[in-house]
C-alpha positions as CSV (number, residue, x, y, z in Angstrom):
1,X,136.5,139.7,159.6
2,X,135.8,139.9,156.0
3,X,133.2,137.8,154.5
4,X,135.0,135.1,152.1
5,X,132.1,135.1,149.6
6,X,131.6,138.7,149.2
7,X,132.8,139.8,145.7
8,X,135.6,142.3,145.2
9,X,135.0,142.9,141.3
10,X,132.7,141.6,138.6
11,X,133.2,141.1,135.0
12,X,130.3,141.1,132.4
13,X,130.3,138.1,130.2
14,X,128.0,135.8,128.3
15,X,127.0,132.0,129.6
16,X,128.4,129.3,127.6
17,X,125.5,126.9,127.9
18,X,122.5,126.7,125.8
19,X,121.8,129.2,122.7
20,X,119.9,131.8,124.4
21,X,123.6,133.6,125.4
22,X,122.5,134.9,128.7
23,X,124.4,138.0,129.8
24,X,125.9,137.5,133.3
25,X,128.1,139.2,135.7
26,X,130.8,137.2,137.1
27,X,131.7,137.8,140.4
28,X,135.2,137.2,142.0
29,X,137.2,137.4,145.2
30,X,140.9,136.6,145.4
31,X,140.8,135.4,142.0
32,X,138.0,132.9,142.3
33,X,134.3,133.2,141.1
34,X,132.0,133.3,144.2
35,X,128.7,134.0,142.2
36,X,127.3,134.5,138.7
37,X,124.5,137.3,138.8
38,X,122.4,137.6,135.7
39,X,123.1,141.0,133.8
40,X,120.0,143.0,133.6
41,X,121.3,144.8,130.4
42,X,121.5,141.6,128.6
43,X,119.7,142.1,125.5
44,X,119.1,138.2,125.3
45,X,118.1,137.6,129.0
46,X,117.1,140.9,130.5
47,X,118.3,139.8,134.0
48,X,117.0,136.3,134.0
49,X,118.8,133.1,134.2
50,X,118.3,129.2,134.5
51,X,119.9,126.8,136.9
52,X,122.8,126.2,134.6
53,X,124.3,129.5,133.9
54,X,123.3,130.6,137.5
55,X,125.0,127.8,139.5
56,X,126.7,125.3,137.4
57,X,130.1,127.5,137.0
58,X,132.6,125.8,139.3
59,X,133.2,123.0,137.1
60,X,136.4,125.0,136.1
61,X,138.2,124.1,139.4
62,X,136.8,120.4,139.3
63,X,139.8,118.1,140.8
64,X,140.2,116.2,137.5
65,X,140.9,119.4,135.4
66,X,143.8,118.9,133.4
67,X,146.3,121.5,133.7
68,X,149.5,120.6,131.7
69,X,150.0,119.2,128.2
70,X,150.1,115.5,127.8
71,X,151.8,113.2,125.3
72,X,152.2,109.4,124.5
73,X,153.3,107.5,121.6
74,X,150.5,105.0,121.9
75,X,147.0,104.8,123.1
76,X,148.2,101.8,125.1
77,X,150.8,103.9,126.8
78,X,150.1,105.9,129.9
79,X,150.1,109.9,129.7
80,X,153.2,111.7,130.1
81,X,153.2,115.6,131.3
82,X,155.0,117.9,128.7
83,X,155.8,121.3,128.4
84,X,153.6,123.3,125.9
85,X,156.4,123.5,123.5
86,X,157.1,119.8,123.7
87,X,153.4,119.3,122.9
88,X,153.1,121.6,119.9
89,X,156.5,120.2,118.4
90,X,154.9,116.6,119.1
91,X,151.6,117.3,117.5
92,X,153.5,119.1,114.4
93,X,155.8,116.3,113.8
94,X,153.1,113.9,113.8
95,X,150.8,115.7,111.2
96,X,154.0,116.5,109.0
97,X,154.8,112.8,109.1
98,X,151.3,111.6,108.2
99,X,150.9,113.9,105.6
100,X,154.3,113.1,103.9
101,X,153.3,109.4,104.3
102,X,149.2,109.5,103.2
103,X,148.7,112.5,101.5
104,X,147.6,116.2,102.4
105,X,144.3,115.0,102.7
106,X,144.8,112.3,105.1
107,X,144.2,114.7,108.5
108,X,141.5,117.2,109.3
109,X,140.2,119.1,112.4
110,X,137.0,119.6,114.4
111,X,135.7,122.6,116.3
112,X,133.2,123.2,119.0
113,X,130.2,125.2,119.3
114,X,131.1,125.7,123.0
115,X,134.2,127.6,121.8
116,X,134.2,131.3,120.9
117,X,133.8,132.5,117.2
118,X,137.5,133.5,117.2
119,X,138.6,130.0,118.2
120,X,136.0,128.6,115.6
121,X,137.5,130.8,112.8
122,X,141.2,130.0,113.8
123,X,140.6,126.3,113.8
124,X,139.0,126.3,110.1
125,X,142.1,128.5,109.4
126,X,144.2,126.1,110.7
127,X,142.8,123.1,108.5
128,X,142.7,125.3,105.3
129,X,145.8,127.4,105.3
130,X,148.0,125.2,107.5
131,X,147.1,121.6,106.7
132,X,146.1,122.6,103.3
133,X,142.8,121.2,102.9
134,X,139.0,121.7,103.6
135,X,138.7,118.8,106.2
136,X,137.1,120.7,108.8
137,X,133.7,120.4,110.7
138,X,132.2,121.6,113.8
139,X,129.6,119.8,116.4
140,X,126.9,121.9,114.5
141,X,127.4,119.1,112.0
142,X,125.3,116.7,114.4
143,X,122.7,119.1,115.4
144,X,121.6,121.8,113.1
145,X,123.5,121.6,110.1
146,X,120.0,120.7,108.3
147,X,118.9,124.2,109.6
148,X,121.6,125.9,107.4
149,X,120.6,123.8,104.4
150,X,116.7,124.0,104.8
151,X,116.3,127.7,105.6
152,X,119.1,128.8,103.0
153,X,116.9,126.9,100.3
154,X,113.8,128.5,101.2
155,X,114.1,131.9,102.9
156,X,117.6,132.2,101.9
157,X,119.6,132.5,105.5
158,X,120.3,129.5,107.7
159,X,119.7,131.4,110.8
160,X,116.7,132.9,113.1
161,X,114.4,135.1,111.2
162,X,113.6,136.9,114.7
163,X,115.0,138.4,117.9
164,X,113.8,136.7,121.0
165,X,111.4,139.5,122.3
166,X,109.6,139.2,118.7
167,X,107.6,136.4,120.5
168,X,105.9,139.0,122.7
169,X,104.0,140.0,119.4
170,X,103.1,136.6,118.4
171,X,99.3,135.6,118.6
172,X,100.4,132.1,117.5
173,X,103.6,129.9,118.8
174,X,104.1,126.6,117.2
175,X,107.1,124.6,118.8
176,X,108.2,121.7,116.7
177,X,110.5,119.2,118.1
178,X,111.9,121.4,120.8
179,X,111.3,122.0,124.6
180,X,112.1,125.5,125.5
181,X,111.1,125.1,129.0
182,X,113.9,122.9,129.9
183,X,116.6,123.0,126.9
184,X,116.3,127.1,126.8
185,X,114.3,128.1,129.9
186,X,115.0,131.5,129.8
187,X,113.4,132.0,126.4
188,X,110.9,129.3,127.6
189,X,109.9,131.8,130.4
190,X,109.6,134.7,127.5
191,X,107.3,132.2,125.7
192,X,105.0,131.5,128.9
193,X,104.7,135.2,129.6
194,X,103.1,135.7,126.2
195,X,100.9,132.4,126.4
196,X,99.8,133.9,129.8
197,X,98.6,137.2,127.6
198,X,96.7,134.9,125.4
199,X,98.6,133.4,122.6
200,X,97.9,130.1,121.4
201,X,100.2,127.2,121.5
202,X,100.9,124.3,119.1
203,X,103.5,121.9,120.0
204,X,104.6,118.8,117.9
205,X,106.6,116.5,119.8
206,X,106.5,112.6,120.6
207,X,106.5,113.4,124.3
208,X,104.1,115.4,126.7
209,X,107.1,117.7,127.5
210,X,107.0,120.6,130.0
211,X,106.5,122.9,127.3
212,X,103.1,120.9,126.6
213,X,101.7,121.2,129.9
214,X,103.3,122.8,133.0
215,X,103.0,125.9,135.2
216,X,101.6,128.7,132.7
217,X,102.1,126.8,129.7
218,X,99.3,124.5,128.1
219,X,99.2,123.4,124.5
220,X,95.8,124.1,122.5
221,X,97.2,121.5,120.2
222,X,99.6,118.8,121.1
223,X,100.6,116.4,117.9
224,X,102.3,113.4,119.8
225,X,103.7,112.2,116.8
226,X,105.4,108.8,116.1
227,X,109.5,109.5,116.1
228,X,110.4,109.9,112.2
229,X,106.9,111.2,111.0
230,X,107.8,115.3,111.0
231,X,107.7,115.4,107.5
232,X,104.4,113.8,107.0
233,X,102.9,115.7,109.8
234,X,104.2,119.0,108.4
235,X,103.2,118.2,104.7
236,X,99.6,117.5,106.5
237,X,99.2,120.7,108.0
238,X,100.3,122.2,104.5
239,X,97.7,120.0,103.0
240,X,95.0,121.9,105.2
241,X,96.5,125.1,104.4
242,X,96.3,124.6,100.6
243,X,92.9,122.6,100.4
244,X,91.0,125.3,102.6
245,X,93.0,128.2,100.8
246,X,94.3,129.5,104.2
247,X,97.6,130.9,102.4
248,X,98.3,134.3,102.0
249,X,98.3,134.9,98.5
250,X,98.9,138.5,98.3
251,X,102.2,137.7,99.9
252,X,103.0,134.8,97.9
253,X,102.6,136.5,94.8
254,X,104.5,139.5,95.8
255,X,107.6,137.9,97.5
256,X,107.7,134.4,96.4
257,X,108.4,132.1,93.2
258,X,105.0,131.7,92.1
259,X,105.8,128.7,90.0
260,X,107.6,126.9,92.9
261,X,104.4,127.8,95.0
262,X,102.1,126.0,92.6
263,X,104.3,123.2,92.6
264,X,104.5,122.9,96.1
265,X,100.5,123.2,96.3
266,X,100.0,120.3,94.0
267,X,102.5,118.0,96.1
268,X,100.9,118.9,99.7
269,X,97.5,119.4,98.4
270,X,97.6,115.9,97.0
271,X,95.3,113.2,98.8
272,X,98.1,111.4,100.3
273,X,98.7,114.2,102.6
274,X,95.3,114.3,103.7
275,X,94.9,114.1,107.6
276,X,92.9,110.9,107.5
277,X,95.9,109.5,105.8
278,X,98.9,111.1,107.7
279,X,96.9,111.0,111.1
280,X,97.2,107.1,111.4
281,X,100.9,107.0,110.2
282,X,102.0,109.6,112.5
283,X,99.7,108.3,115.6
284,X,97.7,111.4,115.8
285,X,94.2,112.4,115.2
286,X,93.2,113.8,112.0
287,X,91.3,116.6,113.5
288,X,94.0,118.0,115.4
289,X,95.8,118.3,112.2
290,X,93.2,120.3,110.9
291,X,93.1,122.5,114.1
292,X,96.7,123.1,114.2
293,X,96.7,124.2,110.4
294,X,94.0,126.5,110.9
295,X,95.2,128.0,114.1
296,X,98.4,128.7,112.4
297,X,97.4,129.9,109.4
298,X,95.0,132.4,110.9
299,X,97.4,134.1,112.9
300,X,97.6,136.9,112.3
301,X,101.1,136.8,113.8
302,X,102.4,133.1,113.9
303,X,105.9,132.2,114.8
304,X,107.7,128.8,114.5
305,X,110.3,127.7,117.1
306,X,112.0,124.5,116.5
307,X,114.9,122.2,117.6
308,X,116.7,119.2,117.2
309,X,113.5,117.1,117.1
310,X,113.2,118.3,113.4
311,X,116.8,118.4,112.2
312,X,118.1,115.1,113.8
313,X,116.3,112.9,111.4
314,X,117.1,111.2,108.1
315,X,114.9,113.9,106.6
316,X,116.0,116.7,108.7
317,X,116.8,119.2,105.7
318,X,113.3,118.2,104.5
319,X,111.6,118.8,107.8
320,X,113.2,122.3,107.9
321,X,112.2,123.3,104.3
322,X,108.8,122.3,105.3
323,X,108.8,124.9,108.1
324,X,110.2,127.3,105.5
325,X,107.5,126.4,103.2
326,X,104.8,126.8,105.9
327,X,106.2,130.3,106.8
328,X,106.2,131.5,103.3
329,X,102.8,130.1,102.2
330,X,101.0,131.9,105.3
331,X,103.0,135.3,105.0
332,X,104.6,134.8,108.5
333,X,107.9,136.4,107.8
334,X,109.4,139.8,107.7
335,X,107.8,141.5,110.6
336,X,107.5,141.2,114.6
337,X,105.7,138.4,115.8
338,X,106.4,135.7,113.2
339,X,109.3,134.0,111.9
340,X,110.9,130.7,111.5
341,X,113.7,130.3,114.2
342,X,115.8,127.5,115.1
343,X,116.5,127.1,119.0
344,X,120.3,126.3,119.1
345,X,121.3,123.8,121.7
346,X,124.6,125.0,122.6
347,X,125.9,128.6,123.1
348,X,127.7,129.3,120.1
349,X,126.2,126.8,117.2
350,X,125.3,129.7,115.1
351,X,128.8,130.9,115.2
352,X,129.9,127.6,114.5
353,X,127.8,127.6,111.3
354,X,128.7,131.2,110.4
355,X,132.4,131.0,110.5
356,X,133.6,128.5,107.9
357,X,133.9,125.5,109.9
358,X,132.0,123.2,107.6
359,X,134.4,121.5,104.5
360,X,132.3,123.2,101.6
361,X,132.2,127.1,102.8
362,X,134.3,129.7,104.1
363,X,132.9,132.1,107.1
364,X,129.6,133.7,105.5
365,X,128.4,130.6,103.9
366,X,130.5,131.2,100.7
367,X,131.7,128.3,98.8
368,X,135.4,127.1,98.8
369,X,134.4,126.3,94.9
370,X,134.0,130.1,94.0
371,X,137.5,131.7,92.6
372,X,136.5,135.3,93.8
373,X,135.8,134.2,97.5
374,X,138.6,132.1,97.8
375,X,141.0,134.7,96.1
376,X,140.1,136.9,99.0
377,X,140.9,134.5,101.7
378,X,144.3,133.6,99.9
379,X,145.2,137.4,99.6
380,X,144.7,137.7,103.6
381,X,146.3,134.5,104.6
382,X,149.3,134.6,102.2
383,X,148.7,130.9,100.9
384,X,146.9,129.0,98.1
385,X,143.9,127.5,99.3
386,X,142.3,124.2,98.1
387,X,139.2,124.6,95.6
388,X,137.8,121.3,96.5
389,X,135.3,120.8,99.2
390,X,136.6,118.6,102.2
391,X,135.4,115.8,104.3
392,X,132.6,116.2,107.0
393,X,133.1,114.5,110.4
394,X,131.0,111.5,109.7
395,X,133.1,111.1,106.6
396,X,136.5,111.5,108.4
397,X,135.4,108.7,110.7
398,X,134.3,106.5,107.7
399,X,137.8,107.4,106.0
400,X,139.7,106.3,109.2
401,X,137.9,103.0,109.5
402,X,138.8,102.5,105.8
403,X,142.5,103.6,106.5
404,X,142.7,106.8,104.3
405,X,142.3,109.0,107.4
406,X,145.2,109.0,109.9
407,X,145.1,112.3,111.9
408,X,142.6,114.7,113.6
409,X,142.9,117.9,115.9
410,X,139.8,117.9,117.7
411,X,139.1,121.1,119.8
412,X,136.4,120.9,122.9
413,X,134.4,117.9,121.3
414,X,133.8,114.3,122.4
415,X,132.6,112.4,119.6
416,X,133.2,109.1,121.0
417,X,130.4,110.2,123.6
418,X,128.3,112.5,121.2
419,X,128.5,111.0,117.9
420,X,126.3,107.9,116.6
421,X,127.1,104.5,116.5
422,X,129.7,104.7,119.1
423,X,131.4,101.3,118.0
424,X,132.0,102.9,114.7
425,X,133.5,106.0,116.1
426,X,135.8,104.0,118.5
427,X,137.2,101.9,115.3
428,X,137.9,104.9,113.5
429,X,139.8,106.6,116.5
430,X,141.6,103.6,117.0
431,X,142.7,103.5,113.3
432,X,144.1,106.8,113.5
433,X,147.9,107.8,114.1
434,X,147.4,111.1,115.5
435,X,144.6,112.3,117.5
436,X,145.3,116.0,119.3
437,X,142.5,116.4,121.7
438,X,142.0,120.0,123.2
439,X,139.7,120.4,125.9
440,X,139.1,120.6,129.8
441,X,138.8,117.2,130.9
442,X,139.9,113.6,129.6
443,X,136.9,112.2,128.4
444,X,135.6,109.1,126.3
445,X,137.6,110.4,123.2
446,X,140.8,111.1,125.2
447,X,141.1,106.9,125.4
448,X,142.0,107.1,121.9
449,X,144.0,110.4,121.8
450,X,147.9,110.8,121.6
451,X,148.2,114.3,122.7
452,X,146.2,116.6,125.0
453,X,146.2,120.2,125.2
454,X,144.6,121.5,128.5
455,X,142.0,124.0,127.4
456,X,140.6,127.2,128.8
457,X,136.8,127.6,130.1
458,X,134.7,130.4,128.7
459,X,135.5,132.2,132.0
460,X,139.1,132.1,131.4
461,X,139.1,133.8,127.8
462,X,138.0,136.9,125.7
463,X,136.1,136.6,122.7
464,X,132.5,136.3,121.3
465,X,129.6,134.0,120.9
466,X,126.9,134.3,118.3
467,X,123.7,133.1,120.1
468,X,120.3,131.5,118.6
469,X,118.9,135.0,117.4
470,X,122.1,135.9,115.7
471,X,123.3,138.0,118.6
472,X,127.0,138.6,118.9
473,X,127.9,139.2,122.5
474,X,131.2,139.6,124.3
475,X,133.0,136.6,126.1
476,X,135.4,138.2,128.8
477,X,138.0,136.8,130.6
478,X,137.1,136.7,134.3
479,X,140.0,134.6,135.9
480,X,143.6,133.6,134.4
481,X,143.4,130.4,132.4
482,X,144.4,127.5,134.8
483,X,146.7,125.9,132.1
484,X,148.4,129.0,131.2
485,X,147.0,129.8,127.8
486,X,143.6,130.7,126.2
487,X,142.0,128.4,123.6
488,X,142.9,130.6,120.6
489,X,146.2,131.1,121.6
490,X,146.6,127.4,121.7
491,X,145.6,127.0,118.2
492,X,148.0,129.8,116.9
493,X,151.0,128.2,118.6
494,X,149.9,125.1,117.0
495,X,149.9,126.8,113.8
496,X,153.4,128.3,114.4
497,X,154.7,124.9,115.2
498,X,153.5,123.7,111.6
499,X,155.4,126.2,110.3
500,X,152.6,128.9,109.5
501,X,153.7,132.3,110.9
502,X,150.7,134.4,112.3
503,X,150.4,136.3,115.4
504,X,147.6,138.3,117.2
505,X,147.9,140.3,120.1
506,X,144.6,139.6,121.4
507,X,141.2,137.8,119.9
508,X,139.6,141.2,118.8
509,X,142.3,141.2,116.1
510,X,140.8,137.8,115.2
511,X,137.2,139.3,115.1
512,X,138.5,141.9,112.9
513,X,140.0,139.4,110.5
514,X,136.4,137.8,110.6
515,X,134.9,141.1,109.8
516,X,137.2,141.9,106.9
517,X,136.2,138.3,105.2
518,X,132.6,138.1,106.3
519,X,129.8,140.3,105.0
520,X,127.3,139.7,107.9
521,X,129.9,140.5,110.5
522,X,131.7,143.4,108.8
523,X,130.9,145.9,111.2
524,X,131.2,144.0,114.3
525,X,133.9,144.7,116.7
526,X,135.0,144.4,120.2
527,X,134.8,148.1,120.4
528,X,131.1,148.3,119.0
529,X,129.9,145.5,121.3
530,X,131.6,147.3,124.1
531,X,129.6,150.5,123.3
532,X,126.1,148.8,122.5
533,X,126.2,145.5,124.4
534,X,125.5,143.2,121.7
535,X,124.7,143.3,118.0
536,X,122.8,140.9,115.7
537,X,124.3,140.0,112.3
538,X,123.6,141.3,109.5
539,X,126.0,144.2,110.9
540,X,127.3,146.5,108.3
541,X,127.1,150.0,106.5
542,X,123.4,149.3,106.2
543,X,122.7,148.1,109.7
544,X,125.9,149.6,111.8
545,X,124.5,148.4,114.9
546,X,122.9,145.1,113.8
547,X,119.5,143.6,112.6
548,X,116.8,142.4,114.8
549,X,114.2,141.2,112.1
550,X,115.4,139.4,108.6
551,X,113.5,139.3,105.3
552,X,111.7,142.8,105.6
553,X,110.9,143.5,101.9
554,X,113.0,141.0,100.3
555,X,114.8,137.5,101.1
556,X,118.6,137.2,101.0
557,X,118.4,135.1,97.9
558,X,119.7,136.0,94.4
559,X,116.4,137.3,93.1
560,X,115.1,138.2,96.5
561,X,112.0,136.0,96.5
562,X,111.3,133.2,98.9
563,X,111.4,129.5,97.1
564,X,109.1,126.7,97.9
565,X,110.7,123.4,98.1
566,X,109.3,119.9,97.3
567,X,109.3,118.2,100.4
568,X,107.9,114.5,99.7
569,X,107.8,112.4,102.8
570,X,110.1,109.3,102.9
571,X,109.9,107.0,105.8
572,X,113.1,106.3,107.6
573,X,114.6,103.1,107.1
574,X,115.0,102.5,110.9
575,X,112.0,100.5,111.3
576,X,110.8,98.5,114.2
577,X,110.2,94.5,114.0
578,X,109.4,91.6,116.2
579,X,113.3,92.0,117.6
580,X,113.1,95.7,118.2
581,X,109.4,96.6,118.7
582,X,110.1,100.0,120.4
583,X,111.4,103.7,118.7
584,X,113.9,105.4,121.0
585,X,114.1,109.1,121.2
586,X,116.5,111.2,122.9
587,X,116.7,114.8,124.5
588,X,117.8,117.2,127.2
589,X,116.8,118.1,130.7
590,X,116.7,121.3,132.6
591,X,119.7,120.9,135.2
592,X,122.3,119.1,132.7
593,X,123.8,120.1,129.5
594,X,124.9,117.8,126.4
595,X,127.2,115.2,127.5
596,X,127.8,116.6,130.8
597,X,131.6,117.6,130.4
598,X,130.6,120.7,132.6
599,X,127.4,120.2,134.4
600,X,128.2,116.7,135.8
601,X,131.2,118.5,137.9
602,X,128.8,121.1,139.7
603,X,126.2,120.3,142.4
604,X,123.8,120.4,139.5
605,X,124.2,116.6,139.3
606,X,122.1,116.4,142.5
607,X,119.0,117.1,140.4
608,X,119.8,114.5,137.7
609,X,122.3,112.2,138.8
610,X,121.9,109.7,136.0
611,X,120.0,109.1,132.7
612,X,116.8,107.0,132.8
613,X,114.7,105.4,130.2
614,X,111.0,106.7,130.2
615,X,108.7,104.2,129.2
616,X,104.9,103.8,128.8
617,X,103.2,101.9,131.6
618,X,101.5,99.8,129.2
619,X,105.0,98.6,127.6
620,X,106.6,98.4,131.0
621,X,103.6,95.9,132.3
622,X,104.3,93.8,129.1
623,X,107.7,93.4,130.3
624,X,107.2,93.0,133.9
625,X,109.1,96.3,134.7
626,X,108.6,99.1,137.7
627,X,110.3,102.1,138.1
628,X,113.9,101.9,139.4
629,X,114.3,98.6,137.8
630,X,117.6,97.9,135.7
631,X,116.9,97.1,131.9
632,X,119.2,96.4,128.8
633,X,118.3,98.8,125.9
634,X,119.6,97.1,122.6
635,X,119.3,98.1,119.0
636,X,120.8,96.9,115.8
637,X,123.9,98.8,116.5
638,X,124.7,98.2,120.4
639,X,123.6,98.0,123.7
640,X,123.5,99.9,127.1
641,X,122.0,99.4,130.4
642,X,119.7,102.2,132.3
643,X,117.1,102.4,135.0
644,X,113.6,102.4,133.7
645,X,111.1,105.1,134.7
646,X,107.5,104.5,134.1
647,X,106.1,107.5,132.5
648,X,102.8,109.1,131.1
649,X,105.0,111.4,129.0
650,X,105.7,108.9,126.2
651,X,103.1,107.2,124.2
652,X,102.8,103.0,124.0
653,X,105.9,102.1,121.5
654,X,107.9,105.1,122.3
655,X,110.6,105.2,124.8
656,X,112.9,108.1,125.8
657,X,116.4,108.9,127.4
658,X,118.8,111.9,127.8
659,X,122.5,111.6,127.2
660,X,124.2,113.8,129.7
661,X,126.1,110.9,131.5
662,X,129.1,109.1,129.6
663,X,128.3,105.9,131.6
664,X,124.8,105.8,130.0
665,X,126.3,105.4,126.7
666,X,123.0,106.3,124.8
667,X,125.0,106.8,121.7
668,X,126.0,102.9,121.7
669,X,122.5,102.2,120.3
670,X,121.9,105.0,118.1
671,X,121.7,104.0,114.4
672,X,124.3,105.2,111.7
673,X,121.5,106.8,109.5
674,X,121.8,110.3,108.8
675,X,120.2,113.4,107.0
676,X,120.3,112.8,103.1
677,X,121.7,116.5,102.5
678,X,123.9,117.2,105.6
679,X,124.7,113.9,107.5
680,X,123.2,115.1,110.6
681,X,122.8,111.8,112.4
682,X,119.2,110.6,112.9
683,X,119.4,110.4,116.9
684,X,115.7,110.6,117.2
685,X,114.7,107.4,115.6
686,X,116.2,104.1,116.7
687,X,114.5,100.6,116.8
688,X,115.0,99.2,120.2
689,X,114.1,96.3,122.6
690,X,113.9,96.7,126.4
691,X,114.5,93.8,128.7
692,X,114.7,93.9,132.4
693,X,118.2,92.8,133.7
694,X,120.1,92.3,137.0
695,X,122.1,95.6,136.9
696,X,124.6,97.8,134.7
697,X,127.0,95.4,133.3
698,X,130.9,96.1,134.4
699,X,131.8,96.3,130.9
700,X,129.4,99.3,130.3
701,X,130.4,101.5,133.1
702,X,133.8,102.6,131.9
703,X,134.4,105.9,133.2
704,X,136.6,108.5,131.4
705,X,140.3,108.3,132.2
706,X,141.2,110.5,135.3
707,X,144.8,111.1,136.0
708,X,145.9,112.0,139.6
709,X,146.3,115.8,139.4
710,X,148.8,116.1,141.7
711,X,151.2,114.2,139.6
712,X,150.6,116.7,136.8
713,X,152.0,119.8,137.9
714,X,151.3,122.7,135.3
715,X,154.2,123.5,132.9
716,X,154.8,127.0,131.8
717,X,154.5,127.7,128.2
718,X,157.9,127.9,126.6
């Protein structure tokens, strides 16, 4: 008798979880996935994988997967199944009605970094060419938008300067606000390999994470800073570099704007950034600051890797510029083993940034205000485009609360769970007259939606992802889409229903359009990727198979020189007081992924069945708490209930939680502060109080709506 689990065929595709972008062979039998095997030829992972990519794949057949379009006139009404054409016509009619009544800019769109490059590109095209405005954003707004701003201003490109394997040439590894052994475990394994070979490790993080100390990984210096003091500590490290003349003057004079360097030296070299001053502010020993600076500057090859612990602050962009300044000052750019590298949290955050899903730029980070750029898109798309930048997602929500923004198309996002200050988000959603949600499952946002398009998982479609090292890899359809359409097809059919006639035979044609309009992607195509496996942008006539290391010889700025930005430390407005004496910071765990839409519907939940609140023993004793107790976590913005876990990983005065479970409602307490340049939320610093309670209040355990699937039979596309 044949083995029911023995694969009959396999398809090479790319993992849709974190920004590493591992290659996998998805193995199937009788049209069902039975195994995910790491692809040995995958250039990002070389045959390695983590427990998410390897095991958390069967969410696609979860019993609450929605397989037919749903519509309703009011959020107080029950959902009604509809045909695809009915749903498209209903959405198109609503958007047209809203724009006729409130104006062309009263609606917008949001795309997801869980989606492919082609889908992200089509959603921004929908906003610009069909809705007629630049109200388009992406979930990169709430994680890595400061990366694009900060790195563009210093080294000219808002992306990683190296490929992952470059770390094997590093003598010093500095990890700032990231935990790669859990958040990016395949890269974390590569990092540990280099540490075993003798590389030194510096970690800047409020928690004693797995990256600070675990098997094969122990930091030479751990700066366990107080949340919100990133810029202060990085400026203090720079102070030591300047005062002890550890900078690479030859590199600076040859490759940087020297006057700006002198201005930067004057700022960070001032006494106010001395380790003896900053140490007490940041909660670390001044000698550890000096030690970290000396190790990094001495290299000879020092590489920086950072994450959301840098970007998700009110000075997120400033923190990224600090890292750019540090790399420039010590000459740690433009060769193997060095660089400044963001560790992207989702599989296609880099693609979400590259492909025009922000309101002020088209694909390739070119401004909508630029006439020549805009003209090239108008010629391709056959419409006149708005020259005025649109609204960012936080601005859309603010405008909805104010009453001027009335409709939104959301592909693959759950802003009610993932965005900060949940009460504000809910108020905005309730004020809109048409919310079109395009996703796999009904979620927290679906409670406030009027139309639901059932989407396709990454296992059910074709396209590409761009990972954290700028590597563009193929996503290949393993099984047929359970709802009948791939995501890119849904967006195109919505365009058609709105009266914009466009057609593609396959997503490879969308990538060809991206290549025509986006300089860094000019040479990328399905054919190239199928031939070489994957390619890192820029990929063009100068680099026909891609570019592994950026900034060799010059920086992609107008004059080719690196720029030092002034990075004055400004304390966050979110402060502790007698009522809210603790600081909350947040992060991820190995087995779960972001808001848990996928991983919570897999056996991975056995390893992390709920989010808990880590609290130092000293703070727990003061509150009469022990591990397992229910506590009320409250801030100026809201409250929720979690179980406490006494932990040595956090210092006194700091508490920590993950945000993988909707019922935890972590974002009900996070503040409404955001980065000064990009509006990236300040998730990492919230003043809170923790008190013992009898258990989770019934009102805080509202699960996402889950229809009885047997009542919602799939409807064929008309």
